[in-house]
KEROBA-988701 format. One record per residue (C-alpha): chain; residue number from 0; x, y, z. Coordinates in steps of 0.25 Angstrom, whole numbers, plus 5000, padded with zeros to 4 digits. Example, Ala and Ser with C-alpha at 12.3 -4.5 7.8 and 13.67 -1.06 7.14 Angstrom:
<nodes>
pase | loti | xx | yy | zz
A | 0 | 5049 | 4982 | 5031
A | 1 | 5055 | 4996 | 5029
</nodes>
This chain:
<nodes>
pase | loti | xx | yy | zz
A | 0 | 4361 | 4274 | 5685
A | 1 | 4369 | 4279 | 5696
A | 2 | 4379 | 4291 | 5695
A | 3 | 4391 | 4281 | 5696
A | 4 | 4385 | 4272 | 5686
A | 5 | 4383 | 4283 | 5676
A | 6 | 4397 | 4289 | 5679
A | 7 | 4403 | 4275 | 5676
A | 8 | 4395 | 4273 | 5663
A | 9 | 4399 | 4287 | 5659
A | 10 | 4414 | 4284 | 5662
A | 11 | 4413 | 4271 | 5655
A | 12 | 4407 | 4276 | 5642
A | 13 | 4417 | 4288 | 5642
A | 14 | 4429 | 4278 | 5644
A | 15 | 4423 | 4270 | 5632
A | 16 | 4421 | 4282 | 5623
A | 17 | 4436 | 4286 | 5624
A | 18 | 4441 | 4273 | 5618
A | 19 | 4444 | 4270 | 5604
A | 20 | 4446 | 4255 | 5604
A | 21 | 4448 | 4245 | 5592
A | 22 | 4443 | 4231 | 5591
A | 23 | 4446 | 4218 | 5583
A | 24 | 4438 | 4214 | 5571
A | 25 | 4430 | 4220 | 5559
A | 26 | 4417 | 4221 | 5566
A | 27 | 4414 | 4227 | 5580
A | 28 | 4415 | 4217 | 5591
A | 29 | 4404 | 4216 | 5601
A | 30 | 4413 | 4222 | 5612
A | 31 | 4416 | 4234 | 5604
A | 32 | 4401 | 4237 | 5601
A | 33 | 4398 | 4235 | 5615
A | 34 | 4408 | 4245 | 5619
A | 35 | 4403 | 4255 | 5609
A | 36 | 4389 | 4254 | 5614
A | 37 | 4395 | 4257 | 5628
A | 38 | 4402 | 4269 | 5625
A | 39 | 4414 | 4266 | 5616
A | 40 | 4414 | 4278 | 5606
A | 41 | 4426 | 4274 | 5597
A | 42 | 4432 | 4262 | 5590
A | 43 | 4445 | 4261 | 5583
A | 44 | 4447 | 4253 | 5570
A | 45 | 4459 | 4246 | 5565
A | 46 | 4463 | 4238 | 5553
A | 47 | 4459 | 4226 | 5559
A | 48 | 4444 | 4231 | 5559
A | 49 | 4443 | 4234 | 5544
A | 50 | 4442 | 4225 | 5532
A | 51 | 4434 | 4234 | 5523
A | 52 | 4426 | 4247 | 5522
A | 53 | 4413 | 4240 | 5523
A | 54 | 4417 | 4232 | 5535
A | 55 | 4422 | 4244 | 5542
A | 56 | 4409 | 4251 | 5539
A | 57 | 4401 | 4240 | 5545
A | 58 | 4410 | 4239 | 5557
A | 59 | 4408 | 4254 | 5560
A | 60 | 4393 | 4253 | 5558
A | 61 | 4393 | 4241 | 5568
A | 62 | 4400 | 4250 | 5578
A | 63 | 4390 | 4261 | 5576
A | 64 | 4378 | 4252 | 5579
A | 65 | 4383 | 4254 | 5594
A | 66 | 4387 | 4269 | 5593
A | 67 | 4384 | 4278 | 5581
A | 68 | 4395 | 4288 | 5584
A | 69 | 4406 | 4278 | 5587
A | 70 | 4420 | 4283 | 5583
A | 71 | 4426 | 4273 | 5573
A | 72 | 4441 | 4276 | 5573
A | 73 | 4452 | 4271 | 5563
A | 74 | 4467 | 4274 | 5561
A | 75 | 4465 | 4277 | 5546
A | 76 | 4477 | 4286 | 5542
A | 77 | 4477 | 4281 | 5527
A | 78 | 4490 | 4278 | 5522
A | 79 | 4498 | 4268 | 5530
A | 80 | 4489 | 4268 | 5542
A | 81 | 4475 | 4262 | 5537
A | 82 | 4465 | 4254 | 5543
A | 83 | 4454 | 4256 | 5533
A | 84 | 4462 | 4249 | 5522
A | 85 | 4472 | 4241 | 5531
A | 86 | 4472 | 4229 | 5522
A | 87 | 4475 | 4236 | 5509
A | 88 | 4481 | 4249 | 5512
A | 89 | 4476 | 4263 | 5512
A | 90 | 4469 | 4270 | 5500
A | 91 | 4475 | 4283 | 5506
A | 92 | 4490 | 4288 | 5508
A | 93 | 4494 | 4291 | 5522
A | 94 | 4498 | 4305 | 5528
A | 95 | 4512 | 4305 | 5522
A | 96 | 4508 | 4304 | 5508
A | 97 | 4497 | 4315 | 5510
A | 98 | 4508 | 4324 | 5516
A | 99 | 4517 | 4321 | 5505
A | 100 | 4507 | 4326 | 5495
A | 101 | 4504 | 4338 | 5504
A | 102 | 4490 | 4341 | 5498
A | 103 | 4481 | 4343 | 5510
A | 104 | 4468 | 4342 | 5501
A | 105 | 4473 | 4328 | 5497
A | 106 | 4475 | 4324 | 5512
A | 107 | 4461 | 4330 | 5516
A | 108 | 4455 | 4322 | 5504
A | 109 | 4462 | 4309 | 5508
A | 110 | 4458 | 4310 | 5522
A | 111 | 4444 | 4314 | 5518
A | 112 | 4443 | 4301 | 5509
A | 113 | 4449 | 4292 | 5520
A | 114 | 4439 | 4298 | 5530
A | 115 | 4427 | 4295 | 5520
A | 116 | 4431 | 4281 | 5519
A | 117 | 4432 | 4280 | 5534
A | 118 | 4419 | 4287 | 5536
A | 119 | 4412 | 4277 | 5526
A | 120 | 4417 | 4266 | 5535
A | 121 | 4412 | 4272 | 5548
A | 122 | 4425 | 4277 | 5553
A | 123 | 4424 | 4291 | 5559
A | 124 | 4438 | 4293 | 5567
A | 125 | 4451 | 4291 | 5560
A | 126 | 4464 | 4291 | 5568
A | 127 | 4471 | 4300 | 5558
A | 128 | 4478 | 4308 | 5553
A | 129 | 4492 | 4307 | 5558
A | 130 | 4497 | 4321 | 5561
A | 131 | 4511 | 4317 | 5565
A | 132 | 4522 | 4325 | 5558
A | 133 | 4532 | 4314 | 5554
A | 134 | 4544 | 4322 | 5558
A | 135 | 4552 | 4309 | 5562
A | 136 | 4554 | 4301 | 5549
A | 137 | 4557 | 4289 | 5557
A | 138 | 4544 | 4289 | 5564
A | 139 | 4539 | 4274 | 5564
A | 140 | 4524 | 4276 | 5566
A | 141 | 4520 | 4289 | 5559
A | 142 | 4528 | 4291 | 5546
A | 143 | 4519 | 4291 | 5534
A | 144 | 4507 | 4293 | 5543
A | 145 | 4511 | 4307 | 5544
A | 146 | 4509 | 4318 | 5534
A | 147 | 4524 | 4321 | 5535
A | 148 | 4535 | 4328 | 5542
A | 149 | 4531 | 4342 | 5539
A | 150 | 4522 | 4347 | 5551
A | 151 | 4514 | 4357 | 5542
A | 152 | 4511 | 4347 | 5531
A | 153 | 4507 | 4337 | 5542
A | 154 | 4498 | 4347 | 5548
A | 155 | 4490 | 4351 | 5535
A | 156 | 4488 | 4337 | 5531
A | 157 | 4484 | 4333 | 5545
A | 158 | 4473 | 4344 | 5544
A | 159 | 4469 | 4340 | 5530
A | 160 | 4468 | 4325 | 5534
A | 161 | 4459 | 4329 | 5546
A | 162 | 4450 | 4337 | 5538
A | 163 | 4448 | 4327 | 5527
A | 164 | 4446 | 4315 | 5537
A | 165 | 4435 | 4323 | 5545
A | 166 | 4429 | 4328 | 5532
A | 167 | 4425 | 4314 | 5530
A | 168 | 4418 | 4313 | 5544
A | 169 | 4430 | 4305 | 5550
A | 170 | 4437 | 4311 | 5563
A | 171 | 4452 | 4313 | 5561
A | 172 | 4461 | 4309 | 5573
A | 173 | 4474 | 4317 | 5571
A | 174 | 4486 | 4309 | 5577
A | 175 | 4496 | 4307 | 5584
A | 176 | 4496 | 4319 | 5593
A | 177 | 4505 | 4326 | 5596
A | 178 | 4513 | 4320 | 5584
A | 179 | 4519 | 4307 | 5582
A | 180 | 4528 | 4311 | 5570
A | 181 | 4542 | 4312 | 5578
A | 182 | 4542 | 4299 | 5585
A | 183 | 4551 | 4287 | 5582
A | 184 | 4543 | 4277 | 5590
A | 185 | 4530 | 4271 | 5586
A | 186 | 4520 | 4273 | 5598
A | 187 | 4514 | 4260 | 5595
A | 188 | 4526 | 4254 | 5601
A | 189 | 4532 | 4264 | 5611
A | 190 | 4530 | 4278 | 5615
A | 191 | 4536 | 4288 | 5606
A | 192 | 4543 | 4301 | 5610
A | 193 | 4544 | 4314 | 5603
A | 194 | 4555 | 4323 | 5609
A | 195 | 4552 | 4337 | 5603
A | 196 | 4550 | 4350 | 5609
A | 197 | 4536 | 4358 | 5610
A | 198 | 4540 | 4367 | 5598
A | 199 | 4542 | 4355 | 5589
A | 200 | 4529 | 4349 | 5593
A | 201 | 4522 | 4362 | 5591
A | 202 | 4528 | 4364 | 5577
A | 203 | 4528 | 4350 | 5572
A | 204 | 4519 | 4339 | 5579
A | 205 | 4507 | 4348 | 5583
A | 206 | 4505 | 4355 | 5570
A | 207 | 4497 | 4344 | 5563
A | 208 | 4489 | 4342 | 5575
A | 209 | 4485 | 4357 | 5576
A | 210 | 4481 | 4356 | 5561
A | 211 | 4473 | 4344 | 5564
A | 212 | 4466 | 4351 | 5575
A | 213 | 4463 | 4363 | 5567
A | 214 | 4457 | 4354 | 5556
A | 215 | 4448 | 4348 | 5566
A | 216 | 4453 | 4334 | 5569
A | 217 | 4443 | 4327 | 5577
A | 218 | 4453 | 4318 | 5585
A | 219 | 4468 | 4318 | 5588
A | 220 | 4476 | 4306 | 5592
A | 221 | 4487 | 4306 | 5602
A | 222 | 4501 | 4300 | 5601
A | 223 | 4507 | 4291 | 5610
A | 224 | 4520 | 4299 | 5610
A | 225 | 4528 | 4306 | 5621
A | 226 | 4531 | 4320 | 5618
A | 227 | 4539 | 4325 | 5630
A | 228 | 4538 | 4340 | 5626
A | 229 | 4523 | 4339 | 5628
A | 230 | 4523 | 4328 | 5639
A | 231 | 4535 | 4321 | 5644
A | 232 | 4528 | 4309 | 5651
A | 233 | 4516 | 4305 | 5643
A | 234 | 4513 | 4302 | 5628
A | 235 | 4504 | 4311 | 5621
A | 236 | 4492 | 4302 | 5622
A | 237 | 4493 | 4302 | 5637
A | 238 | 4497 | 4317 | 5639
A | 239 | 4488 | 4327 | 5644
A | 240 | 4498 | 4338 | 5640
A | 241 | 4497 | 4333 | 5626
A | 242 | 4483 | 4329 | 5624
A | 243 | 4476 | 4339 | 5633
A | 244 | 4486 | 4350 | 5634
A | 245 | 4492 | 4351 | 5620
A | 246 | 4481 | 4345 | 5611
A | 247 | 4469 | 4350 | 5618
A | 248 | 4475 | 4362 | 5625
A | 249 | 4485 | 4368 | 5616
A | 250 | 4480 | 4363 | 5602
A | 251 | 4465 | 4365 | 5606
A | 252 | 4461 | 4351 | 5601
A | 253 | 4447 | 4347 | 5605
A | 254 | 4444 | 4334 | 5598
A | 255 | 4446 | 4320 | 5601
A | 256 | 4460 | 4315 | 5606
A | 257 | 4462 | 4300 | 5603
A | 258 | 4474 | 4292 | 5608
A | 259 | 4483 | 4284 | 5599
A | 260 | 4481 | 4269 | 5601
A | 261 | 4483 | 4266 | 5616
A | 262 | 4488 | 4252 | 5614
A | 263 | 4500 | 4258 | 5607
A | 264 | 4513 | 4254 | 5615
A | 265 | 4516 | 4269 | 5618
A | 266 | 4504 | 4269 | 5628
A | 267 | 4500 | 4255 | 5630
A | 268 | 4515 | 4251 | 5633
A | 269 | 4517 | 4263 | 5643
A | 270 | 4504 | 4266 | 5649
A | 271 | 4495 | 4255 | 5646
A | 272 | 4482 | 4258 | 5638
A | 273 | 4473 | 4259 | 5650
A | 274 | 4481 | 4269 | 5657
A | 275 | 4485 | 4276 | 5644
A | 276 | 4471 | 4278 | 5640
A | 277 | 4467 | 4284 | 5654
A | 278 | 4479 | 4293 | 5652
A | 279 | 4476 | 4297 | 5638
A | 280 | 4462 | 4301 | 5641
A | 281 | 4467 | 4309 | 5654
A | 282 | 4477 | 4316 | 5645
A | 283 | 4466 | 4321 | 5635
A | 284 | 4464 | 4310 | 5625
A | 285 | 4449 | 4306 | 5622
A | 286 | 4450 | 4293 | 5615
A | 287 | 4458 | 4281 | 5617
A | 288 | 4462 | 4273 | 5604
A | 289 | 4465 | 4259 | 5607
A | 290 | 4463 | 4246 | 5599
A | 291 | 4474 | 4245 | 5589
A | 292 | 4479 | 4233 | 5597
A | 293 | 4469 | 4232 | 5609
A | 294 | 4455 | 4230 | 5603
A | 295 | 4446 | 4223 | 5612
A | 296 | 4435 | 4226 | 5623
A | 297 | 4445 | 4223 | 5634
A | 298 | 4453 | 4235 | 5630
A | 299 | 4441 | 4244 | 5629
A | 300 | 4436 | 4240 | 5643
A | 301 | 4450 | 4242 | 5649
A | 302 | 4452 | 4256 | 5644
A | 303 | 4437 | 4260 | 5647
A | 304 | 4439 | 4255 | 5661
A | 305 | 4453 | 4262 | 5663
A | 306 | 4447 | 4275 | 5659
A | 307 | 4435 | 4273 | 5668
A | 308 | 4444 | 4269 | 5680
A | 309 | 4453 | 4281 | 5677
A | 310 | 4442 | 4290 | 5679
A | 311 | 4437 | 4284 | 5692
A | 312 | 4451 | 4284 | 5697
A | 313 | 4453 | 4299 | 5694
A | 314 | 4464 | 4296 | 5684
A | 315 | 4456 | 4301 | 5672
A | 316 | 4446 | 4313 | 5674
A | 317 | 4432 | 4309 | 5671
A | 318 | 4429 | 4321 | 5663
A | 319 | 4442 | 4318 | 5654
A | 320 | 4436 | 4305 | 5650
A | 321 | 4422 | 4311 | 5648
A | 322 | 4428 | 4322 | 5639
A | 323 | 4436 | 4312 | 5631
A | 324 | 4424 | 4303 | 5629
A | 325 | 4416 | 4316 | 5625
A | 326 | 4426 | 4319 | 5614
A | 327 | 4425 | 4305 | 5608
A | 328 | 4410 | 4306 | 5608
A | 329 | 4411 | 4320 | 5602
A | 330 | 4420 | 4314 | 5590
A | 331 | 4410 | 4303 | 5589
A | 332 | 4399 | 4313 | 5587
A | 333 | 4406 | 4321 | 5577
A | 334 | 4409 | 4308 | 5568
A | 335 | 4394 | 4305 | 5569
A | 336 | 4390 | 4318 | 5564
A | 337 | 4402 | 4320 | 5554
A | 338 | 4397 | 4323 | 5540
A | 339 | 4408 | 4321 | 5529
A | 340 | 4411 | 4333 | 5521
A | 341 | 4408 | 4332 | 5506
A | 342 | 4418 | 4323 | 5499
A | 343 | 4426 | 4330 | 5487
A | 344 | 4419 | 4325 | 5474
A | 345 | 4427 | 4313 | 5468
A | 346 | 4436 | 4311 | 5480
A | 347 | 4432 | 4297 | 5483
A | 348 | 4435 | 4292 | 5469
A | 349 | 4448 | 4300 | 5467
A | 350 | 4457 | 4290 | 5475
A | 351 | 4462 | 4301 | 5484
A | 352 | 4471 | 4291 | 5492
A | 353 | 4478 | 4286 | 5479
A | 354 | 4479 | 4300 | 5474
A | 355 | 4486 | 4305 | 5487
A | 356 | 4496 | 4293 | 5487
A | 357 | 4500 | 4296 | 5472
A | 358 | 4503 | 4310 | 5476
A | 359 | 4511 | 4306 | 5488
A | 360 | 4521 | 4298 | 5480
A | 361 | 4535 | 4303 | 5479
A | 362 | 4543 | 4297 | 5467
A | 363 | 4558 | 4298 | 5465
A | 364 | 4565 | 4291 | 5453
A | 365 | 4559 | 4283 | 5442
A | 366 | 4559 | 4269 | 5437
A | 367 | 4556 | 4261 | 5424
A | 368 | 4542 | 4255 | 5423
A | 369 | 4542 | 4242 | 5432
A | 370 | 4536 | 4229 | 5429
A | 371 | 4533 | 4219 | 5440
A | 372 | 4542 | 4225 | 5451
A | 373 | 4545 | 4219 | 5464
A | 374 | 4540 | 4226 | 5476
A | 375 | 4548 | 4225 | 5489
A | 376 | 4541 | 4230 | 5501
A | 377 | 4551 | 4233 | 5512
A | 378 | 4541 | 4232 | 5524
A | 379 | 4544 | 4238 | 5537
A | 380 | 4536 | 4234 | 5550
A | 381 | 4524 | 4243 | 5549
A | 382 | 4520 | 4252 | 5561
A | 383 | 4508 | 4248 | 5569
A | 384 | 4500 | 4261 | 5565
A | 385 | 4502 | 4256 | 5550
A | 386 | 4501 | 4241 | 5553
A | 387 | 4506 | 4230 | 5544
A | 388 | 4493 | 4225 | 5539
A | 389 | 4491 | 4236 | 5528
A | 390 | 4498 | 4233 | 5515
A | 391 | 4508 | 4243 | 5509
A | 392 | 4517 | 4245 | 5498
A | 393 | 4516 | 4245 | 5483
A | 394 | 4517 | 4230 | 5479
A | 395 | 4502 | 4228 | 5477
A | 396 | 4499 | 4241 | 5470
A | 397 | 4511 | 4239 | 5461
A | 398 | 4507 | 4225 | 5457
A | 399 | 4494 | 4231 | 5452
A | 400 | 4501 | 4240 | 5443
A | 401 | 4513 | 4231 | 5439
A | 402 | 4508 | 4217 | 5438
A | 403 | 4519 | 4207 | 5442
A | 404 | 4524 | 4215 | 5453
A | 405 | 4530 | 4207 | 5465
A | 406 | 4532 | 4211 | 5479
A | 407 | 4538 | 4207 | 5492
A | 408 | 4538 | 4212 | 5506
A | 409 | 4552 | 4214 | 5514
A | 410 | 4552 | 4216 | 5529
A | 411 | 4562 | 4222 | 5537
A | 412 | 4575 | 4215 | 5536
A | 413 | 4574 | 4213 | 5521
A | 414 | 4584 | 4218 | 5511
A | 415 | 4586 | 4221 | 5497
A | 416 | 4591 | 4207 | 5494
A | 417 | 4577 | 4202 | 5498
A | 418 | 4570 | 4211 | 5489
A | 419 | 4579 | 4208 | 5477
A | 420 | 4578 | 4193 | 5479
A | 421 | 4563 | 4195 | 5479
A | 422 | 4562 | 4205 | 5467
A | 423 | 4571 | 4197 | 5457
A | 424 | 4573 | 4206 | 5445
A | 425 | 4561 | 4214 | 5447
A | 426 | 4561 | 4229 | 5450
A | 427 | 4560 | 4231 | 5465
A | 428 | 4550 | 4241 | 5471
A | 429 | 4554 | 4243 | 5485
A | 430 | 4543 | 4248 | 5495
A | 431 | 4547 | 4253 | 5508
A | 432 | 4541 | 4261 | 5520
A | 433 | 4549 | 4271 | 5528
A | 434 | 4562 | 4266 | 5523
A | 435 | 4570 | 4276 | 5530
A | 436 | 4566 | 4270 | 5544
A | 437 | 4570 | 4256 | 5540
A | 438 | 4585 | 4254 | 5537
A | 439 | 4583 | 4240 | 5531
A | 440 | 4573 | 4246 | 5521
A | 441 | 4583 | 4256 | 5516
A | 442 | 4594 | 4246 | 5515
A | 443 | 4585 | 4237 | 5507
A | 444 | 4582 | 4249 | 5498
A | 445 | 4596 | 4253 | 5496
A | 446 | 4600 | 4239 | 5492
A | 447 | 4588 | 4237 | 5483
A | 448 | 4591 | 4250 | 5475
A | 449 | 4606 | 4247 | 5474
A | 450 | 4603 | 4234 | 5468
A | 451 | 4591 | 4238 | 5460
A | 452 | 4591 | 4253 | 5456
A | 453 | 4578 | 4251 | 5450
A | 454 | 4571 | 4248 | 5463
A | 455 | 4558 | 4256 | 5466
A | 456 | 4557 | 4261 | 5480
A | 457 | 4544 | 4265 | 5487
A | 458 | 4544 | 4271 | 5500
A | 459 | 4530 | 4270 | 5507
A | 460 | 4534 | 4277 | 5520
A | 461 | 4541 | 4289 | 5524
A | 462 | 4550 | 4293 | 5512
A | 463 | 4563 | 4296 | 5520
A | 464 | 4573 | 4287 | 5514
A | 465 | 4580 | 4292 | 5501
A | 466 | 4573 | 4288 | 5488
A | 467 | 4579 | 4275 | 5482
A | 468 | 4577 | 4267 | 5470
A | 469 | 4574 | 4270 | 5455
A | 470 | 4560 | 4275 | 5459
A | 471 | 4557 | 4279 | 5474
A | 472 | 4542 | 4281 | 5478
A | 473 | 4538 | 4287 | 5491
A | 474 | 4523 | 4285 | 5494
A | 475 | 4523 | 4292 | 5508
A | 476 | 4514 | 4280 | 5513
A | 477 | 4511 | 4266 | 5511
A | 478 | 4496 | 4265 | 5509
A | 479 | 4490 | 4257 | 5497
A | 480 | 4488 | 4270 | 5489
A | 481 | 4503 | 4274 | 5491
A | 482 | 4507 | 4260 | 5486
A | 483 | 4498 | 4262 | 5474
A | 484 | 4504 | 4276 | 5471
A | 485 | 4518 | 4270 | 5472
A | 486 | 4515 | 4259 | 5463
A | 487 | 4509 | 4268 | 5452
A | 488 | 4522 | 4275 | 5452
A | 489 | 4530 | 4262 | 5451
A | 490 | 4521 | 4257 | 5440
A | 491 | 4521 | 4270 | 5433
A | 492 | 4506 | 4272 | 5432
</nodes>
């Protein structure tokens, strides 16, 4: 092999190594197996790829026939954002519920059990936890995905989550650096901006990431957000000042830096995914996450070729690409050699997720025992991170406890009159999600309670609106176990 051919082959393999693409289907397509064999070191999984733990284990085993150290990544936060249980709802509460309980041993245990389940299915990199401090209650994309609005609470639970997940042999990927909690725009749709000074960033946004680094997080995910105090022109994912200067230099982080999804409009709609990927690697990122919406071989080849061309044209230093690829391979080697810590005796049988959800419930008021109520779910449009395919609410869980329960879903634009017409003379259980962000929801609740003072209200998002109804229940999340915990309160069991 000539020197030029060897260099070309090395560049191609390095360019493939830094990509984390998705794909369609519940088995690995031929093109994906071929690319793994040619140097692709990581694959991203989404809800569309998963039907059961057994199917997922077979899929990851199939990938490892081509490369035994392939990184299989997933966006499994538990709570509202679940891929492992996308069709039924998560067996674990999310971050806000864990922050509401504020027991770091519990958070560590939940993450440990979640990690065990992922590891059993062959998943070894989790794009979690969210370390964002949810300082803006109107944030449309973080909300219950954050441990809370208190900086130090978020920091100690982020560290506990990282420790628990990695004790199971699954690499944690702490996100969204340098902090997505103070945004009022969803980066899936546009480029958010955080206009705070450096002192605020140091005292608030960066504290949980420092805790994650001290806890040994194996990866950090960048945010597609503009932070002018750090870089007035480029979003964090594309900023050398933020990724290399701040994260690597000032914070001393040596692990893998992964981008958020490059097909998100904050990048794809402004820079394009090819140019954005080149700029991200040049800025200090090591792995390009792509595949939430773009999940085919053509995308992989486009990005591979864009990176190789950038090196040849001098737009991307060859040593920077080689360094990024080496970091990806180093994490792959760690996962192959990781040995889970001994699991606490009885933890698998203890139902730690439901236990945590029960402890997170906040109850105001009381009501008489109900028989066959009407559950009205006032349903906002779900953000892309959560998705609209995962069921949420209390109707199914309450129907198991109170036979004869009926239910209906009321989208934006619905009012109290619609609910009352459907409920008849049954007691209404009104289920909402972030009522404070949706005026139509608060108007409907006010009218419902005025007409039916015995209405039960269940808030499954951020509990910012004032308590309403004879009984008000805040679950701090909308996972299946959060719904179960609320249903138990309503049924009095």
